[in-house]
Every structure is written in structure tokens, then in C-alpha cells.
C-alpha positions in Angstrom: 120.6 78.5 91.6 117.5 80.5 90.7 115.4 80.8 87.6 113.7 84.2 87.1 110.9 84.1 84.5 109.5 87.3 83.0 106.1 86.9 81.3 105.2 88.6 78.0 104.7 88.1 74.3 107.7 88.0 71.9 108.2 90.5 69.1 108.4 94.3 68.6 104.6 94.6 68.3 104.1 93.7 71.9 107.3 95.1 73.4 105.7 98.1 75.2 102.4 96.3 76.1 101.3 96.3 79.8 101.2 92.5 79.4 105.0 92.6 78.8 106.1 94.2 82.1 107.7 90.9 83.1 110.0 91.1 80.1 110.8 94.7 80.9 111.7 93.8 84.5 114.2 91.1 83.3 115.7 93.4 80.7 116.4 96.0 83.4 117.9 93.4 85.8 120.1 92.0 83.1 121.4 95.5 82.1 122.0 96.8 85.6 123.7 93.6 86.9 126.0 92.8 84.0 124.3 89.6 82.9 125.6 87.7 79.8 124.0 88.2 76.4 120.5 87.0 75.7 120.6 83.7 73.8 117.9 81.6 72.2 117.3 78.7 74.6 114.4 76.8 76.1 111.9 78.1 73.5 112.7 81.6 74.5 115.6 84.0 75.4 117.8 83.3 78.4 120.7 85.2 80.1 123.0 84.0 82.9 124.6 86.1 85.7 125.1 86.6 89.4 122.9 88.4 91.9 124.7 88.7 95.1 126.3 85.3 95.6 123.5 83.4 93.7 123.7 82.2 90.1 120.5 83.3 88.3 119.1 82.4 84.9 116.7 85.0 83.4 114.2 83.5 81.0 111.8 85.3 78.6 109.5 82.6 77.1 109.2 83.0 73.3 106.1 80.7 73.1 103.5 83.6 73.6 101.8 84.1 76.9 99.4 81.2 76.9 102.2 78.6 76.3 104.7 80.0 78.8 104.8 76.8 80.8 106.5 74.9 78.0 109.5 77.2 78.1 109.7 77.2 82.0 109.3 73.4 82.2 112.1 72.9 79.7 114.5 75.2 81.6 113.7 73.6 84.9 114.4 70.1 83.6 117.7 71.2 82.1 119.0 72.8 85.3 117.3 70.1 87.5 115.4 72.8 89.5 112.4 72.5 91.8 109.4 74.8 91.6 110.7 76.6 94.7 113.7 77.7 92.7 111.5 79.5 90.2 110.3 83.1 90.5 107.8 84.5 87.9 107.5 88.2 87.4 104.1 89.1 85.7 101.5 91.8 85.2 98.7 91.9 87.7 95.3 93.5 86.9 94.1 93.4 90.6 96.9 95.7 91.8 97.0 99.5 91.1 99.6 100.7 88.7 103.1 100.6 90.3 102.1 98.3 93.2 104.2 95.2 93.8 103.5 92.1 95.8 105.1 88.8 96.4 103.3 85.5 96.5 104.0 81.8 96.7 101.5 79.2 95.4 97.8 79.7 95.0 95.6 80.1 92.0 96.4 81.7 88.7 93.4 84.1 88.8 92.7 83.6 85.0 96.2 84.9 84.0 97.0 82.8 80.9 100.7 82.8 81.4 100.3 81.5 85.0 97.7 79.0 83.9 100.2 77.5 81.5 103.0 77.4 84.1 100.6 75.8 86.6 99.9 73.1 84.1 103.5 72.3 83.5 105.2 72.7 87.0 102.4 73.0 89.5 101.7 76.0 91.7 104.5 75.9 94.3 106.6 78.6 92.6 107.2 82.2 93.7 105.6 85.2 92.0 106.3 88.9 91.8 102.9 90.5 91.0 103.4 93.9 89.2 100.3 96.1 89.2 99.0 97.5 85.9 95.5 98.4 87.1 92.1 97.2 85.9 90.3 98.9 83.0 87.0 98.7 85.0 85.1 96.1 83.0 86.1 92.5 82.1 85.2 93.2 78.4 88.0 95.7 78.3 90.7 93.6 79.8 92.2 92.1 76.6 92.5 95.6 75.0 94.0 97.0 78.3 96.8 94.4 78.7 97.6 94.3 75.0 97.9 98.1 74.8 101.2 100.1 75.3 101.8 101.9 78.6 100.7 105.5 78.2 103.1 108.4 78.5 101.6 109.3 81.8 102.7 105.8 83.1 106.4 106.3 82.3 107.5 107.9 85.6 106.0 105.2 87.9 107.0 102.4 85.5 110.6 103.6 85.5 110.6 103.9 89.2 109.2 100.4 89.6 111.7 98.8 87.2 114.6 100.5 89.0 113.3 99.2 92.3 112.9 95.7 91.0 116.5 95.8 89.8 117.7 97.3 93.1 116.0 94.5 95.0 116.9 91.6 92.7 119.8 90.3 94.8 117.5 90.1 97.8 114.9 88.3 95.7 117.5 85.8 94.5 118.5 85.2 98.2 114.8 84.5 99.1 114.5 87.6 101.2 111.1 89.0 100.0 110.9 91.6 102.8 114.2 93.2 101.8 113.3 93.0 98.1 110.0 94.8 98.7 111.8 97.4 100.8 114.2 98.1 97.9 111.2 98.5 95.6 109.4 100.8 98.1 112.5 103.1 98.3 112.1 103.8 94.6 108.3 103.9 94.3 107.3 105.3 97.6 110.2 107.3 99.0 110.0 109.1 102.3 109.3 112.8 102.4 112.9 113.5 102.7 113.1 112.4 99.1 110.6 115.0 97.9 111.7 116.8 94.8 113.8 113.9 93.4 111.2 113.1 90.8 110.3 109.7 92.2 106.7 108.6 91.8 104.5 106.8 94.3 103.0 103.4 94.0 104.5 100.7 96.3 102.2 100.0 99.1 104.2 97.3 100.9 107.7 97.0 102.3 109.7 99.1 104.6 110.1 102.8 104.1 106.5 103.6 104.8 107.3 104.4 108.4 110.3 106.6 107.7 110.3 109.9 109.6 110.4 113.0 107.5 113.7 114.9 107.6 113.8 117.6 110.3 114.2 120.9 108.6 117.4 122.8 109.5 117.0 125.6 112.0 117.9 129.0 110.7 121.3 130.2 111.8 121.3 132.4 114.9 122.2 136.0 114.2 125.7 136.9 115.1 125.9 139.1 118.3 128.1 142.1 117.6 129.4 144.4 120.4 127.4 147.5 121.1 129.0 150.7 119.6 130.3 153.3 122.0 128.1 156.3 122.5 129.2 159.4 120.6 131.6 161.7 122.6 131.3 165.4 123.0 134.0 167.8 121.7 134.9 168.7 125.4 135.3 165.0 126.3 137.5 164.3 123.3 139.8 167.3 124.3 140.0 166.0 127.9 140.9 162.5 126.7 143.9 163.9 124.9 145.5 165.1 128.1 145.0 161.8 130.1 
């Protein structure tokens, strides 16, 4: 059994914030894979379903970002899970918009949601880092993460969320390489996918080495028989008596 945690802040005011991309990811996975309804549990919202052959609980903490660990810890205790059974999907300032990386363990890099989870369950859980870009100066970080995605972000954001949903069964199976490949196929398609409207963004995973499609060769012109040369009137008359 796996616990997927999406980080964000509860309420309509924050729903489209960059900080809430973890919530957005779980909503997409739940909708695409036929999860049960969201229910108030573990100081948040939880939904149960299957990804591949693995039972998965999706959890959106309702405690606000800096207390996320309370919700995660409660869910883990209820299901008797270890940190290695937990995967947290969260926004990442240090990755360009649309990039995706997987990580296990390590520091929280000042992310308040991760800081809280570290305090409650330790650091040995898995993470899916979802790039939202850095505003350029630390004084602008709070405004950046608590602002809605711009209209210009919608294409890459939709591609990223689709890729996360496509790869969710692989993520539940613990196959991060196959998961990243699924994301890359949405966010960084090969040239043969040009014109499909897909954006770019994923820098890791398979697909980067795909060969461009070989353009079709033009059809060879059909070879028609050469017409007979015109016959003279005398030749036509002689042919009648053959």
C-alpha cells in the first residue's frame, strides 16, 4: 500500500496558487484513475483507489502548508505505513517551470511543508519535485508561491499534470525511471510529436534520445508508355491493305 501526499493550502483562495501544484497533481490522478470520492480524514481530504496492482491513498492535508506533517503522520499511523511507503508531491523553486525530479531523503531546503513532514516522520520518504521556477530574489518568494499560475503557464502545467497521471501507476510500483519517462512523453515529446500542442519542460527521463521520424519520400512518378509517333497519310493507307 502507498500513501501519495500532495502539498498545498486548503480553500478556494489558494486553489490555483503555485504552492498548490501538489493538490492539483492528486486531483488529476484521482479523476483519471477512477478513485473514490474525497472524504474528510486525517485532518485533510483523502481518496482511495488502485494504481496498477497497488492500493493507493491520496492525501491532501487540510492543516495549511506549515503543519502538513500532522496530517501525514496521522494517516501513516492509521495504515501502519513506513516512511518508505510515502511519496510527497510538492512545488520546487529550484527547478524551472514544468521540470520534474524524484528524490528520496535529504533536506527540506526551507520548504515549510517538507519541514513539517520531516519533523513528524523523518526524512526517509520519497518526493516528486515539481518545478515552478524562482522569482529571482528571496524577498519575492512568498508572493511568487502564493500567486496563481499565469495564463502563459497553463499549457506546460496541463502537460505536466497529464504526465504525472500517466506515470502514477509506475510511481506506485516504485519505478521512478518509468514514471519520469511517462512525464517526459507529455512535457518533452520527440520531434515526431511536433504540432500536437505539447509543451516542453521535462529534462529527465527517457524520450530525450528518441529519433525524429523519417519524413516520407515523395511517391515516384508513374512511368507511362511512350506514345507512337504520328503516321503519314500514305502509311495509314498502306496499313489498311496489310
